[in-house]
N, C-alpha and C positions, 0 to 999 in steps of 0.2 A: 116829550116823555109820555104825556097824557094820551096822545094819539097812538103811540106804540102800545100802551097798556090796554087801550080800548080794542085794538086789533087782536091782542093776545087773549082777550076774554076774561071773564070773572074768575076762572080757575087760576089764572096766573096772578091776578091782583090779590086773591085771597092767600096765595102761597108766598108772597114777598116777605122776606125776612125769616122764613123757616125752611130748612132743607127738606126735601122729600126722601123718605127712606127707600132703600133698595127693594125691600119686600113689597111695599105698596106699589112701586112701579111695576114689578113683575105681575102682581095680582091684577093691576089695572090693565096691563098689556094682554094678559090671558083673557080677561073678561071682554075686552074690545075685539079680540080675535074670534072668540066664541060667538059674539053678536054679529060677526061679519063686517065690522067697521074698521078700516085701516086709517081713515083720515083723522079720527079722534085719537088714535094711537100716536100719530105724528104730532098732533097738537100738544099731547101730554109730554112727549119727548122734548118738543121745542120749548115749552114753558119751563120744564125742569132744568134744562141746560142753561137757558138764559137766566133763570132765577139764581142758579149757583154762581154764575159769573157776576151777576149784579150784587149778590151777597158778599162776594169777595171784594168787590169794588168799594162797598161801604166800610169794610173792615180796614181798608188801607188808610183811610183818613177822611175827615169830614170838612176839610177846608174847601173853600170855593174852587181852588185850582184843581185839587184832587178829584172833587166831585164832577167837574166838567170833563176832565180827562177820562174818568171812569165811565161817564155817559157816552163818550166817544167810542171807548173800547166796546161797551155793550152794544151800541148801535151798529158798529162795523161787524161785530160777531153775528148779530142777528140777521143783517142784510146779506152778508157775503157767504157765510157757511151754509145757511139754509137755502140760499139761492142755488148753490152747486148741488145740494142734496135734492132739491126739487127738480133740477134739470135731469137727473138720472133716475129718478124713482119711477116705479110702476106699481099700481095697486090692483089687486084682484080680490074683490069681496068674496067670490066663490070660485071653485075650480072651473065652472063653466065659462066665466069671463076670461080666465087665463087660457082656456082651450081655444076661445075665439081669437085671442091674440096670437096663438100659435099658427093660425091659418095664414098670417102675414109674416112668417118667419122662415128663413132659409139658412141652413148650415152647410158651408162648402169649404173645401180645402184646395189650395193651389199646389199641384205636384208636378215634378219635372226632373230631368237630369240636371246635374250641376252646370251652371252658366247658361242655362236656356232662358233666363229672364224672369224668374218668379218674383223676386223681391222688387225689381223695377216695375213690373206690372201692378203689384200691390200698391206701390207708391202712387201710380197714376189713378188707380181705382179710388184710393182715399182722397186724392186731390179733386177728382171729378165728382165725388160725393159730397164735397164741401168741407171735409175735415182733415185734409192732408197737411203735411208738414213741408216747410221750405227745404228741409234737408233731403238729400238723396239717400236711398236705402234707410229710410226712417225705421223700418221694422228690425234692422240689424243693430240692436242697441248694445250688444256685447263688444268689448274692446277688440277681442280677437277676430270677431266677425268683420269689423271695419278694417282691420289691418290685412287680413287674408282675402277679403272680398268674397267670402262665402257665408252661407247661412249654416249655423251650427245648432242652434236651439229653435225648435218650433214655437211659434207665438200665435196668439189669437187676438183678433180685434173685431169691431163691428161697425157698420155704417148703415145709413138709411137711403133707400132709393125708391122714390115715389112713396107708396104707403107701406113698403116692406122693410123689414129689418134683416140685414144680411150679416151673419156671423162668419167671419173669414179667418182661415188658418193658413199661415205661411210655413212651409215645411222645408227642411234641408234637402239638397240635391245630391250630396256625396254619399257613396255607398257605406262609408264607415259610420254615418249618423242615421242609418236606416231605422234604428230603434225609435227615433223621434217621429218618423213617419208612421211606424206601426202603432204607437200609442195614441196618435192623433186621429186614427181612423174611427175610433169610437166616438168622436165628437161630431162627426159630420154625416150628412145624408147623400152628399154628392161631391164630385171632384172636378176641377178644371185641369185637364191634362195638357200641359204646355210642352210643345215640341218645336225645336229649332227647325225652320223650314230648309236650312242648308245641311245641318248635321244629321237630322232625322232621328230615328229610333236608336237610343244608346242603352248601355247596360242598366243604368239606374232607372230609365224609362220603363223597362220591363219589370223591375222590382217594385216600384211605387204603384204601377198599374195593377200588378198581381195582388198586392195588399188591398187596394181599393175594391177590386172585383170580389175578393173573398169576403170583404166586410159588407158587401151588398150595396155599395155606393153607385149612384148613377153618374156616368161620366159625360163631360163636355170636352171636346177636343179643340184646341186652339193652336194653329200654326203661327208661331211667333217670328219676329224679325223679317216680316214680309217686305219691309222697305229696302232690304238688300236684294234687289231684283236680279243682280248679276250672279248671285250664288244660290238662289232658291231652286229647290227640286220639288216643287209642290206636288205634282202628280205622283212621283215616285214615293215621296214620304207618306202621302195619303194611303197608297197601297200597302206600304210597310206597316202603318198603324192598323189598318184593317186586318192584315195577317196576324199581327201581334194580338189583337183582341180574340181572334179565332184560336190561336195557339194557347192562350191562357184560359180558355173555357168560359168566355163571357156568355151570359144568358141572352135570350132574345131581346129582352127589355134593354139590357146594357149595350147590345149591338146597335140599337137605334139611337146612336149618339149624334148630336149636331156638330158640324165642323165650322169653325170661325177662322178668319184670317186677320192677324193683328200685328201691331208694332207696339210693344210695351213702352219703349223709350219715347216714341212719338205720341203715344196716347190715343190710338184709334183701333177700332175693330169693326169688321164687316161680316155679314152673313154670306155674302158672295164676293168673289174676287173683284168684280167690276163696280161694286157699290161705292158711293162716296166715302172717302176716308176722313172722318171728322172727329168723332168721340168714341168712348167705350160704351155708349148706350146699348149697342147690340149685345155686348157681353153681359151687361146688367140684366137685360131682358131675357137672355138665354138662361141665366141663373134662376130667375124668377119662374120662368115657364117650364124648365126641364128638371130642376132639382126639386125633389118632393119635399113637402112640409114635414116637420117632425111628427112621428107617430105618437098618438096619445093612447097609452095602454089602459086597460081596465083597472089596473091597480092605481089607487088614488093616494097611497101613502108615499112620502118623499123618499127617493133613492137617487144617488149620484155616485159615479165611479171617478176616483181621483186620477187625473192624468198629469198633474204638475204640482209641485210644492215650492214655496218660497218663504223666506223669513223676513219679517219686518221688526225693527227695533222696538216699536211701540205696540203694535198689534199682536205680534207673536207669529206663530206658524199660520200660513195662508195656503189653503188647498184649492185647486181649480179643477173643474170638471163640467160635464154636461148633465143636466137633470134628466134622468130617464123616466121618472114618474112623480106625480104629486107636485106639491109646492113647498117652498121654504120661506121662512120669514124671520125677522130679527127676534132674538130671545127664545127661539123654538128649541125644545130639547131634541138632541140628536145623539147618535152613536156611530162608532167606526167598526167595521167588520173586515176581516181578511178574506182571502179567497176560499177558505175552508168554512166560512160562516161563524168563526169564533169572534166574540166581541173583543176589541182592542181597548176601547175607552168610551166614556160617555161625556157629554158636555152640552153647552148651549151655543147658539149662533150669536156671536158678539158683533160681527161685521159681515155685511154682504156687499161685494164689490163687482161691478160690471164695467166692461171696457167699451169705449167709443172712440174710434180713431186711436190717437196715442195717449189718451187720457183715461184715468180711472175715476169712476163715479160711485159714490155710496148709494145703495138702493135699499128699500125696505123689504121687498120680497121678490121672488122669481118663480117661474112656472116651468112645466115640462118643456124641454127643447132649449131652454136658455143655457148659455155657457157662462158660469159665474164663478167667483172666488169667495170663499167664506173663511172666517176665523172663529176659533172657539175650541179647537182640539189641539192637543200638544204632541201627539204621537202618530197621528194619521199620516200615511205615506202613499206613494203611487201604487195603484192597483187595489187599494182599500176601497170599500163601499161606505159612503156617508149616507145615513138613512134615518128614518123614523125609528124610535126605540122598539116598535112592534114588528118591524121587518126582520125576517129570519133568513132570507135567501139573498146572497150577494149578487151584484151585477156582474155578469161574465165579462171577461176581457179577451182580447185577441192574442193568440199565442205568438211568441217571438222566435226569430231565428237564433240559433245558438252562437255563442262567441267562438271565434276561430284563432285568436291570438292571446297570449298571456305574457306578462312581464313581472319580474320580481321587484318590489319596492322595499327598501330597508333604510336604516340610519346611515349617515355618511361617516365612514371610519377612516378617511384619508388624513394625512398629516395637517391639512389645512381646514379640517372640520371645525365648524362653529365660528369661523372668522367673517363670514359674509352673510349668514342667515340668522334670523332671530329665533326660529323654531326648528329644533333639530332632534327632538326626542322621538322614540319609536311610538309612544302613545299619541303624540300629536299627529304623526303621519297616519296612524291607524284610524284615529277619530275622524280625520278629514276625509279619508277614503270611504269610511262608512257613511259619512254624510253625502258623498257623491253618489253612492249606490242607491240611497233613498229616492233620489229624483231621476237618476239615469238608469232605467231598467235594463238597458242593453249591456251594462257592466256588472260583473259579479266578482266577489272576493273569495279567496280560500287561503288557508294557512300554508306557508312554505316551510322550508327547513330553517330552524332557528328563528331569529327575529326577522323573517321575510314574509311579506304579504304578496300573494300572487293575484294580480289584477287581470281579469279576462275581459276582452273587448272584441270589437269587430275588425279592427285593423290598426295599422301604424299611425294614421292620421288621428283617429279618435284617442288613442293612448297618448300621442304627442300633445294634443290639446289639453288633456288632463294634466300632463307633466308641466306644461306651460302655466296653467292656472295655479297649480300648487307653488310653482316658483315665484309667481308674481305676488302671492300671498305671504312671502317671506319664509317659506318652508325650505329647509335644506335636507337633501336625502340622496340616496344612491339608487340607481336603476340597473338591473341585470339584463342580459341579452333576451330579446323576444323569442318566444317558442310557440309553435302551433299547438292547438289543443287536439290531441289524438283521442281516438275512440276504438272500442273493440266491438265488432259486429256479432251477430248470432252464431256465426261459424267459428268464432274465436280468432278471426283475422284482425290485424292491426290496420285501422283505416285513418286517413288524414283528410283535411278539408281541401276541396278543389275550388279554384276561382275561375270565373270566366273573365278573360282580359280582352279589352278592345284597344287597339293601338292604331292611331291615324298618323302617318308619316309621309314625307315627300318620297318620291320614287328613288332618289339616290341613296336613301337610308334603308331600303327594303331588305337588301341582302344582310346588312348589319343586324337588323332586328331578328330575322330568321335564324341567324347564327347564334345570337344571344339567347333566344328562346329555346333553341334546341339544347344548349348547354344546361338550361334550367328545367329540362324535362317537360317543356311545353309541347302540346299537340295542336296544330292548326286545324280549325274546323271551317273557316271561311276566309276568303280574301277577295276583295273587289275594289274598284276605284270609285271614290266619292269626292266631288268638288275638287278635282285635281290632285287628290291625295290617295294613297293606298290605305285601305282599312283591312286590318288583319285581326281575326278573332281566334283566341287560343283558350285551351283548357290546361291549367297548370296548377301544381300543388302550391298551397299558400306559403309554405316554408321557403319555396324557391323565389318568391316575390320580395323577400326581405332585402331592402336596399336597392331593388331594381329600378324604382322610380327615379332616384337620384342619378343612378348610372346611365339610364337611357336619356335623361335630359341633358346630361353632360356630353354624351356621344352624339346626339342630334342637334346640339347647340340650342336647346330649348324649343325646338320646333315641333316635337312630338306631342300628341294628345294621348294620354295614358289613363284608362279607366278600368276598374275591376270590381267584381261583386261576387259574393259567395254563391256557389252553385250546388254542391252536394259533397257527401263524404264518399271516398273510394279507397280501395286497398292501397297500401303504401307502395310508392313507385321506385323505391331504392335511393341510392346516394346520388347527390347532385354532382354533375361534372363541373370542370373549371377549377382554376388555381387562384387563390387569393394571395395578395402580397403581404409581406411581413410588416413589422412595426418598428419604429425608432423609439426606444425606451430610455428614459433618463436614469442615470446611475448616481446622480448627485442632487443635493438640495441647495436651493438658493435662488438667485435671479438670473434669468437668461441674458446672455451678453451677445452683442453683435459679432464680436471676435470669434466666439465659438460657433455661432450659427452660420457664419460665412463658410466654414470648412464642412459643415454638415449638409449644406445644400446639395452637395454632390452625391449624397447618400440616398436622397429621395425627396419627397414633398413634405415641407414643414407645416405644422399646425399652430405654431407659436411665433411670437415676435419678441424682440429685445425688451426687457423690463418686466416680463411676466414671471410670477412666482412658480418655481419648479420643485418637485420632490421626487425621491427615488420610486421607480415603478410607474411614473406618469408617462403616458403615450404622447410623444411630442411630434410625431410625424409618421409617414408611410414609407417603408423601405422599398427601394427599387427592386429588391430581390424577395424571394419567398420566405426567408427566415427572419427572425427577430434580431435586432442589433442594439446593444446597450451603448449609449453615448453620453458624453458630458456636455450639456448645453450651457453650463455655468462657468466654463473655463475662461480665465482672463489672461490677457497678454502680459507676459513677464516683463518686469521693469528692470532697466539696466542704466548704467551711467555712460553708456556709449551712444553717441549721437548717430541717428539713422537717417538716411536720405528720405525714406518714405514714412517718417515719423508722423507727419501731419496728414497722411492719407486717410480719408474717411472710408468706413466700411459701407459698401453698397449691397443691399440684400434684395433678393426677389420677394415681392409681396407674398406672405404666407397664405395658405388656404384656411381661413378661420371657419371652423365647422359650425353649421347651424344645428338646431336640435334634431331635425329630421336626419341630417347627415351623420350626426353622432349615433343616433339609434340604429342607423343602417350599418355603421362601422363597428359596433360592439361584437367582439369575439366571445367564444364560450368561456374563456378564462379572464374576461375583462368586466369592468363595471363603469357606468357613467355617473360621474359626480355632478349633481345638479344643485346650483346655488342661485340666489336671486341675481347674481352678477355674472356668472360664468358657467361654462360646461367644460368638464375635464374627463378624458378617458384614462383609466389606470388599470394595471394588472392586479388581479386578486388571487391568482393561482398559477399552476404550471401549465 
């Protein structure tokens, strides 16, 4: 104990037994900052916190046993908590010292098309930097990300290589989550463009690269999956990438990009094709040599644009962003501004958090170029500027592409409402959707007819992920058919969103795809053979793609590769060709029986199985004809006192097609609604 008191110094020994007031702490912190000393500030915090814990230990009891246990609590707290604090802290007595540290900092994002190996490469980078996790896809921490095998939410981390600190951002690759890529471009100065050496340039490759070039990021090109030598098209893909840079209007500096050859899964990268394939050191060196250091502006006052928010039970709201100017430290007064320069709220920095690998570390201050999270504001949200109280100009943000699809969300009004979900009120649904919009800037809300909220997003997959998240939180609600977001141009014409669709299929399915796309008003712009498959590129209205993914996967037995991305708005192209099948609608309430379903199998494809709860108006299957048909799936076999030869014969049914969420969204008609509960999905009729 005496040794510990000696280390803590006379300030701690003098304060034992009396608490330190909050006002004295703030005044002391302010005086230490003004004098340019941060080490003294940490000593004060350390002595105050340990003192409060020690005072509580004395009040528990003065017996020998209690005193010994309290000494143990105090020693563990002092050694463990402050060890982790010291591991992550950085001190800058002046702005000049912080600017010197910026010389050894690089901010870079990994961008690519879906399934081109971004997250796998990040895992290997973390491992070879000495801070990796034993789990695969460590950055995909969301449950849906692990189940679907895709990145949905952009995340940042940091690592050290030689004397440099590298802040790394992992971004989604699917077009529906392009908003995550757009908002993360403000965090970085360079990007690593990852391209599959076999698939080559895809739709999302164009999108993410265009956003990076507009943001002024300096690119590094990496051809991934080079270990699959039999499928690689290295020369052809390199030419396609160069043409892509030219078509997107890259500057001369951006055109001087280095090209590396790598295998993310095997954990190696080379500057030349014939170099030894050992580690990812060439990629680390390329990031250090080609990605520019953060720019230090003349403005020395603190300013940071918020790119992400999260909520902690104990800390409160935590906002994350990159510091554009100045420095931030604990207990510093700050304010939040919107894009119009209006003040949202004022507060003080209560926590500063930095990431290293998969861990979070408390720090005492941060400087220009750092990507940090801070707490202390209750209402700040994405696109807001967190800054010094004297700053009046907000940090500009990158403009976003408009949403192209909308769906109506409302309360569940079916006969089974409230039986499977705990939260089913309109206010609960509205509050949860408003919370989603705060962090997901690519989603917007608007009021619909009655108690309906229109949710506008980028595509079916993005809205499907939102529905799944709400369902897993115990919320029960109804969803109405998806609709495209129409606009009116300057000439007064009605315009609709057009998507660029890329489909890779085997040659035997080429005629089928051409026929399906022509029925959906698709116009072919390119067709070529790549890696033994036919690649077709179409321009097609977004409304004609609703449900097409599930249909094409079923027709090609899952062998097709289907990708799409928003292209532009164009005049309305008229009605869609093709005939949809009718529905089998229940006319009775009760429990489905095998006896009734056996006779209904001849009418079409069933969506239910025996034992499921049924109510009038519920869609239980797809009719083989074009009209709707009302049936009774709850009919039971009549009892009689006459012995039958086939009395003991069992009912044998064909396995039903139990619809997934994506299939349900694709199957909703204009007069139908999708009932979503934590346990099930049900289609039902809501109009004529």
